[in-house]
N, C-alpha and C positions, 0 to 999 in steps of 0.2 A: 657369747662367742665361746668357742670349745677347742681344747687342744686336740688335733687329729693325730699328730704325730711329731717325731722329731727328725728333722734332716741332718745327715751326717755326710760329710764329705764335700768336696769340691774338686772339681778338675779343671784347670786352666792351661792355657796354650801359651807357651812362650812367644814373644813376638819373632824371634828368629825363625820359628816354626810356622808361623801363620800363613806363609804361602804352600804349605802342604796341606792345606784344608779347603775345601770348597765353601765352608761356612764363614769364611772371612774375607768377603769381598773388598771391603774398606782397607785393608791391611793397617789395623788400627796400632800404634806403638805400645798400647798397654795390653797385658796378657787379656786374652779373651776367656770368658767363663763358656764352658760347653755345655752347661744347662743340665747336667747330669750329676745325680746325686742319689745316695740311699735314703729312705725314709722309713723309720722304725714306727709302727701304728701305735697310737697311744694305750691301745688295749695291752699289748706287748709290755710296755713301759709299766704300766699299772700292775699287771702280773708280777714283775720283779720287785716292784715296790712292795707289794702285798704279800712277799714271800714270807712265811712264819719266822724263819732266821732272821730276816732283815727288821721284821716288826719288833722280834724280841732285842735285837740289839740296840734298836732306836729306843725302846723303852728303858734299857739300862742305862744309855748314854743321858736320857732326860732324868731319871733318877739321881746317877752321879751328879749331874747338873746341878740339880736342886738341892742336894747334899752339901756341895761345895758352896752354894750361894744361900745356905741358910742361916740366919743370923746366929751369932755365938753369944754365949751368955758373958756378961763382963762383970 
């Protein structure tokens, strides 16, 4: 199994607006999902995560975490 992308966003139709749309024949009392969203491809997510500045920040944070968790002499 592979990550293909990240879905972002969700549009719903309020029950009181359901009669304005042809896709809601049952007039459900619950909000209806439009089935429309934006998907960010995994390749683009990887580009952001692998940006040199972010890689350096993660390395700095890991070093700081290791320093804070290092055993102290007693």
